[in-house]
C-alpha positions in Angstrom: 2.0 -7.2 17.7 2.2 -3.5 18.6 -0.3 -0.8 17.5 2.3 0.9 15.4 3.1 -2.2 13.5 -0.4 -3.1 13.0 -1.1 0.4 11.7 1.8 0.1 9.1 0.5 -3.2 8.0 -2.9 -1.8 7.4 -1.5 1.0 5.3 0.5 -1.4 3.3 -2.5 -3.6 2.7 -4.7 -0.6 1.8 -2.1 0.5 -0.7 -2.0 -3.0 -2.3 -5.8 -3.1 -2.6 -5.9 0.4 -3.9 -3.3 -0.4 -6.5 -5.1 -3.3 -7.8 -8.3 -1.3 -8.1 -6.5 1.4 -9.9 -5.0 -1.0 -12.3 -8.4 -2.5 -13.0 -9.8 1.0 -13.6 -7.1 1.7 -16.1 -5.1 4.2 -14.0 -1.7 2.6 -14.4 0.3 5.6 -13.2 -1.6 6.0 -10.0 -1.4 2.2 -9.5 2.3 2.3 -9.7 2.3 5.2 -7.3 0.1 3.3 -4.7 2.6 0.3 -5.0 5.6 2.7 -4.3 3.9 4.3 -1.3 3.0 0.8 0.0 6.6 -0.4 -0.3 7.7 2.8 1.5 5.2 2.1 4.3 6.3 -1.6 4.6 9.7 -0.6 5.6 8.2 0.5 9.0 6.6 -3.0 9.5 9.8 -4.6 10.9 
């Protein structure tokens, strides 16, 4: 696995964890935004 792929995987995982924490804290709008950013980052994993 290349370093670039690993980095994008880390960004995607961070966004997923952040989204869960934001939803739990009651920030639904920011949680959705974190999911969208994670999806955009996941395009680069391939």
